[in-house]
C-alpha positions as CSV (number, residue, x, y, z in Angstrom):
1,X,0.0,0.0,0.0
2,X,2.7,2.5,0.9
3,X,4.5,2.0,-2.5
4,X,1.4,2.6,-4.5
5,X,0.8,5.9,-2.7
6,X,4.4,6.9,-3.5
7,X,4.0,6.2,-7.2
8,X,0.8,8.1,-7.7
9,X,2.2,11.6,-7.2
10,X,5.0,10.8,-9.6
11,X,2.6,9.8,-12.4
12,X,0.5,12.9,-11.9
13,X,3.6,15.1,-12.1
14,X,4.6,13.4,-15.4
15,X,1.2,14.0,-16.9
16,X,1.2,17.7,-16.0
17,X,4.6,18.2,-17.7
18,X,3.5,16.5,-21.0
19,X,0.5,18.7,-21.5
20,X,2.3,22.0,-20.7
21,X,2.4,24.6,-23.6
22,X,5.8,25.4,-25.2
23,X,7.3,28.7,-24.2
24,X,7.2,29.9,-27.9
25,X,4.6,30.5,-30.6
26,X,5.6,29.7,-34.2
27,X,4.0,31.8,-36.9
28,X,4.1,31.8,-40.7
29,X,4.9,34.7,-43.0
30,X,3.6,36.2,-45.2
31,X,0.1,36.0,-43.8
32,X,-1.7,37.6,-46.8
33,X,-0.1,35.8,-49.7
34,X,-2.0,36.1,-53.0
35,X,-0.3,34.5,-56.0
36,X,-0.6,35.5,-59.6
37,X,-1.1,32.7,-62.2
38,X,2.0,30.6,-62.6
39,X,3.7,32.5,-59.7
40,X,5.7,30.9,-56.9
41,X,6.5,32.1,-53.4
42,X,8.1,30.9,-50.1
43,X,6.4,30.5,-46.7
44,X,8.8,30.9,-43.7
45,X,8.8,30.6,-39.9
46,X,11.2,31.5,-37.1
47,X,14.4,29.5,-36.4
48,X,13.8,26.4,-34.3
49,X,15.4,23.0,-33.9
50,X,13.1,21.1,-36.2
51,X,10.1,21.6,-38.5
52,X,7.2,19.8,-40.1
53,X,4.9,21.5,-42.6
54,X,1.2,20.6,-43.1
55,X,-1.3,21.3,-46.0
56,X,-4.9,21.3,-44.9
57,X,-3.9,19.4,-41.8
58,X,-2.1,16.7,-43.9
59,X,1.6,16.1,-43.3
60,X,3.7,17.2,-46.3
61,X,6.4,14.5,-46.9
62,X,10.0,15.8,-46.7
63,X,8.8,19.3,-45.8
64,X,11.0,19.7,-42.8
65,X,12.8,23.0,-43.4
66,X,12.4,26.5,-42.0
67,X,10.8,27.5,-45.4
68,X,8.3,25.9,-47.8
69,X,8.0,26.7,-51.5
70,X,4.4,27.1,-52.8
71,X,3.0,27.8,-56.2
72,X,-0.3,29.2,-57.5
73,X,-1.3,26.1,-59.6
74,X,-0.9,23.5,-56.8
75,X,-1.4,25.5,-53.6
76,X,-3.8,28.4,-54.1
77,X,-6.8,28.0,-51.9
78,X,-5.2,25.8,-49.3
79,X,-4.2,26.5,-45.7
80,X,-0.7,25.7,-44.4
81,X,0.6,25.2,-40.9
82,X,4.1,24.3,-39.5
83,X,4.9,22.3,-36.4
84,X,8.1,23.6,-34.8
85,X,10.3,21.9,-32.1
86,X,12.6,23.8,-29.8
87,X,14.5,22.2,-26.8
88,X,12.3,19.1,-27.1
89,X,9.0,21.0,-27.0
90,X,6.8,21.0,-30.1
91,X,4.2,23.6,-31.0
92,X,1.8,24.0,-34.0
93,X,1.5,27.4,-35.7
94,X,-1.8,29.1,-36.7
95,X,-2.9,28.4,-40.2
96,X,-2.1,30.7,-43.2
97,X,-4.2,30.7,-46.4
98,X,-2.3,30.8,-49.7
99,X,-4.7,32.6,-52.1
100,X,-4.6,33.1,-55.8
101,X,-5.8,35.8,-58.2
102,X,-8.5,34.8,-60.7
103,X,-9.4,37.0,-63.7
104,X,-12.2,37.3,-66.2
105,X,-11.1,36.7,-69.8
106,X,-9.9,39.9,-71.5
107,X,-12.5,41.9,-73.4
108,X,-12.8,45.1,-75.5
109,X,-15.5,47.8,-75.2
110,X,-16.4,49.9,-78.2
111,X,-16.7,53.7,-77.9
112,X,-16.6,56.7,-80.2
113,X,-18.7,57.1,-83.4
114,X,-21.5,54.6,-83.9
115,X,-21.3,52.3,-86.9
116,X,-23.6,52.8,-89.9
117,X,-24.4,49.1,-89.8
118,X,-22.9,45.7,-88.9
119,X,-22.9,43.2,-91.6
120,X,-23.5,39.4,-91.4
121,X,-19.8,38.7,-90.8
122,X,-19.8,41.0,-87.7
123,X,-17.8,43.8,-89.5
124,X,-18.8,47.3,-88.2
125,X,-19.0,49.8,-91.1
126,X,-18.2,53.4,-90.4
127,X,-17.7,56.5,-92.5
128,X,-14.2,57.6,-93.3
129,X,-13.5,60.3,-90.9
130,X,-15.2,58.6,-87.9
131,X,-13.2,57.6,-84.9
132,X,-13.7,54.3,-83.0
133,X,-12.2,53.8,-79.5
134,X,-11.3,50.3,-78.5
135,X,-11.0,50.1,-74.6
136,X,-9.1,47.0,-73.4
137,X,-9.9,45.5,-70.0
138,X,-6.2,44.9,-69.4
139,X,-4.0,47.7,-68.1
140,X,-0.3,46.5,-68.2
141,X,2.1,45.4,-70.9
142,X,-0.4,46.0,-73.7
143,X,0.3,45.2,-77.3
144,X,-2.2,46.1,-80.1
145,X,-2.3,44.4,-83.5
146,X,-3.9,45.2,-86.8
147,X,-4.3,42.2,-89.2
148,X,-1.9,40.3,-87.0
149,X,0.9,42.9,-87.1
150,X,1.9,44.8,-84.0
151,X,1.0,48.5,-84.1
152,X,4.2,50.4,-83.1
153,X,3.9,52.6,-80.1
154,X,0.4,51.7,-79.1
155,X,0.7,50.5,-75.5
156,X,-2.2,52.2,-73.8
157,X,-5.4,50.5,-72.9
158,X,-7.4,52.7,-75.3
159,X,-6.7,52.5,-79.0
160,X,-8.0,55.2,-81.4
161,X,-9.0,53.6,-84.7
162,X,-9.6,55.6,-87.9
163,X,-8.8,53.0,-90.6
164,X,-10.0,49.6,-91.8
165,X,-8.6,46.5,-90.3
166,X,-8.9,43.6,-87.9
167,X,-7.8,44.7,-84.5
168,X,-6.8,42.6,-81.5
169,X,-4.6,42.9,-78.4
170,X,-2.9,41.3,-75.4
171,X,-2.0,42.6,-71.9
172,X,-1.9,41.9,-68.2
173,X,-4.0,43.0,-65.2
174,X,-2.5,45.6,-62.9
175,X,-1.9,43.3,-60.0
176,X,-0.2,40.7,-62.1
177,X,1.7,42.6,-64.8
178,X,3.6,39.6,-66.0
179,X,0.5,37.5,-66.6
180,X,-0.1,38.3,-70.3
181,X,-3.5,37.3,-71.8
182,X,-4.5,37.6,-75.4
183,X,-7.9,38.9,-76.4
184,X,-8.4,35.9,-78.6
185,X,-10.7,37.5,-81.2
186,X,-10.4,40.3,-83.7
187,X,-12.5,43.4,-83.9
188,X,-13.3,44.0,-87.6
189,X,-13.8,47.6,-88.7
190,X,-14.5,49.0,-92.2
191,X,-14.3,52.7,-92.9
192,X,-16.2,53.7,-96.1
193,X,-15.4,56.5,-98.5
194,X,-18.2,59.1,-98.2
195,X,-20.5,59.8,-101.1
196,X,-20.4,63.4,-102.3
197,X,-23.3,64.4,-104.5
198,X,-22.6,66.4,-107.6
199,X,-24.9,69.2,-108.7
200,X,-25.8,68.9,-112.3
201,X,-27.9,71.3,-114.3
202,X,-30.8,69.8,-116.1
203,X,-32.4,72.5,-118.3
204,X,-33.8,75.0,-115.7
205,X,-33.2,72.7,-112.7
206,X,-30.3,71.8,-110.4
207,X,-30.2,68.1,-109.5
208,X,-28.2,66.1,-106.9
209,X,-26.5,63.2,-108.5
210,X,-26.8,60.5,-107.2
211,X,-30.2,61.3,-105.7
212,X,-30.6,60.4,-102.1
213,X,-33.7,59.5,-100.0
214,X,-33.7,63.1,-98.6
215,X,-32.0,66.4,-99.5
216,X,-31.3,69.8,-98.1
217,X,-30.4,72.6,-100.5
218,X,-28.7,75.8,-99.5
219,X,-28.4,79.1,-101.2
220,X,-25.4,81.2,-100.0
221,X,-25.3,79.0,-96.9
222,X,-29.0,79.5,-96.1
223,X,-31.3,76.5,-96.0
224,X,-34.0,76.3,-98.8
225,X,-37.4,74.7,-98.2
226,X,-38.2,71.3,-99.6
227,X,-36.3,68.0,-99.8
228,X,-36.4,67.0,-103.4
229,X,-33.4,65.8,-105.5
230,X,-33.9,68.7,-108.0
231,X,-34.8,72.4,-107.5
232,X,-35.4,75.3,-109.8
233,X,-33.0,78.1,-108.8
234,X,-34.9,81.4,-108.2
235,X,-32.0,83.7,-107.5
236,X,-28.3,84.0,-108.5
237,X,-25.8,82.8,-105.9
238,X,-24.0,79.7,-104.6
239,X,-26.0,76.5,-104.3
240,X,-25.0,73.4,-102.4
241,X,-26.8,70.3,-101.4
242,X,-26.6,67.7,-98.6
243,X,-28.0,64.3,-99.6
244,X,-29.0,61.5,-97.3
245,X,-28.7,58.0,-98.6
246,X,-30.2,54.7,-97.5
247,X,-26.8,53.7,-96.0
248,X,-25.7,57.3,-95.3
249,X,-22.1,58.1,-95.5
250,X,-22.1,61.4,-97.3
251,X,-20.5,64.9,-97.4
252,X,-22.0,68.1,-98.8
253,X,-21.6,68.8,-102.5
254,X,-19.2,71.3,-104.0
255,X,-20.7,74.7,-104.6
256,X,-22.6,75.4,-107.9
257,X,-22.7,79.1,-108.9
258,X,-25.7,80.6,-110.7
259,X,-24.8,84.0,-112.1
260,X,-28.3,84.8,-113.4
261,X,-31.8,83.4,-113.5
262,X,-34.0,83.6,-116.5
263,X,-37.8,84.1,-116.5
264,X,-39.1,80.6,-116.8
265,X,-42.7,81.4,-117.5
266,X,-42.3,79.6,-120.7
267,X,-40.0,76.9,-119.2
268,X,-38.7,74.2,-121.4
269,X,-38.5,71.4,-118.8
270,X,-41.1,69.8,-116.5
271,X,-41.4,71.0,-113.0
272,X,-42.9,68.9,-110.2
273,X,-44.6,70.2,-107.0
274,X,-45.1,69.8,-104.2
275,X,-41.9,68.1,-103.3
276,X,-42.3,65.9,-101.4
277,X,-45.9,65.1,-102.1
278,X,-48.3,63.0,-99.9
279,X,-51.5,63.0,-101.9
280,X,-51.3,64.5,-105.4
281,X,-48.4,65.4,-107.7
282,X,-48.7,68.3,-110.1
283,X,-46.3,68.5,-113.1
284,X,-46.0,71.7,-115.2
285,X,-45.1,70.4,-118.7
286,X,-44.0,72.1,-121.8
287,X,-46.7,72.9,-124.4
288,X,-45.1,70.4,-126.8
289,X,-45.7,67.4,-124.5
290,X,-49.4,66.8,-125.2
291,X,-49.1,63.4,-126.7
292,X,-47.9,60.0,-125.7
293,X,-47.7,58.1,-122.4
294,X,-46.1,58.9,-119.0
295,X,-45.1,56.4,-116.3
296,X,-43.8,56.6,-112.7
297,X,-41.0,54.2,-111.7
298,X,-39.5,53.4,-108.3
299,X,-35.8,53.5,-107.7
300,X,-35.4,49.9,-109.0
301,X,-37.0,50.8,-112.3
302,X,-40.3,49.0,-111.6
303,X,-43.3,50.8,-113.0
304,X,-45.8,51.8,-110.3
305,X,-48.1,54.3,-112.2
306,X,-48.8,55.1,-115.8
307,X,-51.2,57.2,-117.9
308,X,-51.7,59.4,-121.0
309,X,-50.3,62.9,-121.4
310,X,-53.0,65.6,-120.9
311,X,-54.0,67.8,-123.8
312,X,-52.5,70.8,-121.9
313,X,-50.5,71.4,-118.8
314,X,-50.5,70.5,-115.9
315,X,-50.3,66.7,-115.5
316,X,-51.8,65.5,-112.2
317,X,-51.8,62.1,-110.6
318,X,-52.4,60.6,-107.1
319,X,-49.5,59.1,-105.0
320,X,-51.5,58.6,-101.8
321,X,-51.3,54.8,-102.3
322,X,-47.5,54.7,-102.8
323,X,-44.9,54.0,-100.1
324,X,-42.8,57.0,-99.1
325,X,-39.6,57.3,-101.1
326,X,-38.0,58.5,-104.3
327,X,-39.4,57.9,-107.7
328,X,-38.7,58.8,-111.3
329,X,-41.3,60.3,-113.8
330,X,-40.7,59.4,-117.4
331,X,-42.3,61.8,-120.0
332,X,-42.1,61.4,-123.8
333,X,-38.7,62.6,-125.1
334,X,-37.6,64.1,-121.7
335,X,-35.0,63.2,-119.1
336,X,-36.2,61.4,-116.0
337,X,-37.8,63.8,-113.5
338,X,-37.4,63.1,-109.8
339,X,-40.6,62.7,-107.6
340,X,-40.5,62.4,-103.9
341,X,-43.3,60.9,-101.8
342,X,-43.6,61.4,-98.0
343,X,-46.0,60.3,-95.3
């Protein structure tokens, strides 16, 4: 009995010593490690007698040094700890998360002038003189290409484009400037030469050639009423015209100077009014045009109306049933006369 009582205090003393905390606290640095794609780094702890590293609580074989190499591909998203031993006492460090940067695929935003249209192949068509801004989502180490060829000197995230081509780029995010990503697609842009109407004189009228779907005439810089392809000048001066086309990429005409205007009471060419018309068209015709047939054609040359020439001027016909647009009136022995219908 006496020997058992003597042993018991000794066993209790041994148990208390085994559960005692070590007089040191190992830690891991850095504590906020975020790795770029393909990047490597080193975790380290203080100097002790021995080490054992763990990943998600699992022992890492042969990881028994003061430092541990980690990389983004294998280790991002995992927590690491180290077990350190000093003077026979072993202590586990707090866990440290090794994180990794993740990025959306690179993209380009369009800005600047809007396209006239985008064709079936995804090519955006602009007027020559427009400016398109391509804004790249990447901000570092940027390279722009046109038709696969590097554009010298263009290293900013915004590219100003004024000529046709197939544009692409590559670059890196600001936090990982060495991680170069390619856009992977091309932005196709086509810049079209503008159409400039020419003012041609047709007997006593001035006509925009080619005719558009709408027109604005000017005399000495002042806008004239009406929107027809042809006008009858009423005063001397400088005439210009702006034409709008179905796919509009146009610039104003060159000036056409009229030095004098004759009295056209006995005019030699037909005159159409109102322009545009919505219900009825009236045509003042020369006295000689009192025989034969007339017909009205759309811009494709298809006949939409026809009739006999009246015995005397004027010729009148209804256009209320026709779609809005530009038409051509053919009279016997006369050049085509433009007619405009509006709704």
